[in-house]
N, C-alpha and C positions, 0 to 999 in steps of 0.2 A: 681627600686631603686638600687643604688650602695652602697655596704657595705664595700668596701675597696678602698684605693687610688692607682690607677695605675699611673705610671709615666714612661716617655720614657727612654729607655736604649740604649746607643750608641753601636752598634755591634762592637765586637773586630776586629781590623784590624792592622796587619794580624790576621787571626783566627787560632785556634788550629786545628791541623789535625792529623789523624792517620799516623804513621810512625815517628812522632816527639817524643822526650823524654822530660818528665816533672819531675821536682823536686818540691815537695810541702812541705812547712815548716810553722810551727806556732801552733796555738791553736788546740783544739780538733775539732773545726769546719773544719779546714783544712783536718783533717783525714776523716771526714764524706764525704766531696766532693771528696777527693783523693781515698777513697775506691770505690766510684761509678765510677770514671774514670778507676780505676784498673779493676773493674768487667766488664767494657765495653771494656776491652782489649787495653786501652791506655798504653803506656810504661811509668809507673810512679814509682818514688822513693818517699816515704812518710816519712817525719820526721826522718831522720837518727839519730838525737839526742833524739828522742821522742818528746812529746808535749812541746813546748816552747811558752810563752805568751808575753814576752816583746821584743821590737825591738833590744835592746842591746844584749840580749842573742842570738837572731837569727843572728844578724850580726857577733857576735863572732864565732858562729858555722860555718858560711859561710867562715869567715877568716881562720878557722882551715882547712876547705876543700882545700882552695886555697894554704895554707902553706904545705899541705900534712902531717898534724899533726897526730901522733899516740900516744895513751895514755900509760902511765906506772903506776906502783904501786904508785908512788909519786903523781899521779893525783887523787887517790881515798882516801876515808875515810870510816871508819866503824861506823855503827850505827844500833843498835838492831840486831846485828849478821850478818848484810849484808854489803858488800862492795859497795860503791856508788860513783857517780861522781856529782859534783856540776853543771856540764854542761849538764847533761843528766837526762832524766825522770827515775823514779824509776823502770820502766820495765827492765832496764839493771842491776839492783841490783842482787847480788848473794852472797851466803855464802862463796863460793870459789873465792878468789881474781883473780885467773887465768881465771876462767870461766867468771867472770864479764868483765875482760879485753878483753878476746876473743870475747865476744858478742859486746862490745863497738867498738873494732877495726875492726871487720868484717863489721859493719854498717858504720864506718868511712871510710874504704877503698872503699866501694861501692859509697859513696858520693864523695870521692876524684877522683875516676875514672869517675864519672858522670859530675862533675862540668864544665869541659871544653867541654862537648858534648851536654849538654841539650839545647833544643830549648826554653823551658819556665821554669822560676822560679816563682812559685806562693807562695806569702807570705801573711799569714793571721795573723794580729796582734790582740792580745786579750786585752792587758792592757798596759797603760803607767806607771803603778806602777812597781818599781823594789825593790828587796830585796838584801841587801849587807851584807856580813859577817862583824861583828863588828871588828873581829880580824885583818882583812887585807883589808877591804873595797871592796872585790871581789863581783861583781854582780853575783848572782846565777840564774841558769835557773829553779831550783826546790829546794824547802826548805826541801823536804823529811820528812815532819812532825817533824822537829827538833824544840826544844823550841824557841818560838818567841823572847825570851830575847837575843838570839845570833845574831839577824839580825837588821839592820836598814832599814826602809821602806821610800821611797820617790817617788815623782812624777817627771818623766822626763819632760824636756821642749821640745818644738817643735825644738829648735835649736840643742839640743843634739841628737835627733832622726835623724834630717836631716843630721847633720855632720857625724854620724856613718854610715848611709846608703849611703851617698854621697861617702865616702871613700871606702867602700867595693864594691860599684857598679863600680867605676872607675877601680878597680883591676879586677873585674869580666869581664867587657867589654873589657879590654886589653887582657885577656886570652881566652875569648869566644866572637867572633865577631858576632855571630848570635843570641845570647840569647835575649829574651824579658822577661820583668818582669811584672807580674800581681799582683797588690796589692788588698787585701780585708781586711776589718775590721770585726772581729767576732761579731755576734749578741748576743753572750752569755753575760749575764748581771752579772757582778761581784759585787753582792750586799753585799758581805762580806766586801768590801772596803767602803760600804756606797752608797746609791743611788745617792746622789749628786756627790760624789767622782767618781763613775763609769761613770757618764755622762761627767764629766770634763775630765776623762781619755780618753774616746772615742773621745771627741772633739779634744784633743791634737793629737791623732793618725790620725784622719781625716785631720786635718790641715797639719800635717807633710807629709802625703802621697800625698795630692793634691798639695802641694808645689813641691814635686819631680816629680810628673806626668806632671805638667805644665813645668818642666825644661828640661826633657829628652824625646826624641821621642820614645824610646824603652820601656817606662814605661806606664802602663795602670792601670785602676781602674775598678773593678767590684763591684756594690753596693749590696753585700750580706747583709750588715748591714741594709741598707735602706729598702730592700725587706721585712725583718722581722719586723723592728721597725716601719716603716712608711706605708708599703703596707698592710701586714697582721694585724699588730697593735692590737693584741688580745691575752690574756693569754691562750686562747684555743689552741694556737699554741706553747705553752711551756710545758715542762714536769712538773711533780708535784712539782718540786723544784722551779718553776717559774723563773728559771735561764737559763736552756738549751732549745733551740728550740727542739720541738718534731719531730717525723718522718715526719709528714705532712709538717711542715715548711721546713725541710731539703729537702724533695722531691720537694717542690715549688721552692726553690732556685736552686736545681739541674736542674729542667726543664728550668729555665731561663739561667743557665750556658750553657746548650745544645743549646738553641735557639740563644743566643747572643755571645757566645764565641767559638763555634765549627763551622767549615766550613760546607757549605751546603752538599757537597759530603760526608763528614765524619758523618754528622747527619744521612744521609740515611744508611750508613754502621752501625752506632750505633743502628739504629732501627732494622736492620736485626739481629744483634747480640743479642739484647734484646729479640726478638721473640724466638730465639734459646734457650736462657737462661730460658725463661719462659716455653718453651716446656720441658726442662730438669727437671723442678720442678713438672711436671705433675705426679700425683700418680694414676696409674690405679687400678681398682678394681681387675682385673685379668691380670697380666703381661704376661701370656702365651697365650693369645688370638691372633689370626691371625691379628686382627685389630690393636692391640698394636704393634706387630712386624713390621707391615707395617708403622705405625707411626714413629717408631724408624729408620727404613730404610730411610724414606723420609727425616727425619731431619739429618741423617748421610750424605746423599747426599748433602744437603744444606751446611753443615759444610765443606765438601770436596771442594765444589765449591768456598766457601769463602776463604779457605786456598790456593787454586790454584790462585785465583785472588789477594789475599792479603797475600803473604807469610810471611809478618812481624808479622801477628797475631799468637798468641800462643793458638791455639784451640785444641791441641792434647787431653787434658783431656775431653773436650766436645765431641770430636769425639769418644773417647774410651767409654764414657758413652752410647752413642747411639748405638755403635757396640757391647757392651757386652751383 
């Protein structure tokens, strides 16, 4: 008997490879996959603005990178004793305005330096709903738990999303001739918007993304949303809030990312790195035994061999762990 729906996934072509640089932006699901790529020693930059959910905030952030924008005190506001930015996640908030600006601009500078060099831009859209400040109609990336009365909420149209992305992609392709863009839609269910409203929001995102993927050769789609919603299709694969996919679901999607988005040669290397990372998590009963010392020596040699063969990998910490 078959208890879940399998469906064919077209392998990514060209595929992602070690030695390439990736910029991942979007919802919290983008961070889950980005952290796994990072742990596997891919060169990743994850959410320079923090978590962003809607396509307009994401395209605005990319525009800022292309413009070389740096933030000033005029871009921040104070709430509950912390200085914040409407274009950034609350992780950048600080009681000291200079500390907040330093944190924001350090991340912004990293994104500015990366945008013309990246091989892959991975965008994960969470919602087509946007919140705008009533005082000036500015779309915000994060409401920072401010009173709802200060915002207007609306649902983006497919045309708005396509236009915003089309404009920023033309600019990006002009500046970066090699970049490919991989779109995903987050399987996180934003039921606070309403179940019907969440489904409508996802449908708009999917329609906009597929319109663009069919228009440009360098645009691709990975079905993370469908893997959770249509393949797994069970609340056992969600956290207790019934909104966020749990670790099993994320691991399931990650395994499909590896299989269908990463080149065969890089998959083999990823497997070697995974084995070493697993070995580093081993907790011996007695670390002073000869057996354990030999275990560490063997793995140290494996790390050295990988570093010699793949000098782009940053495995110094792992090597130090096995040599200490």
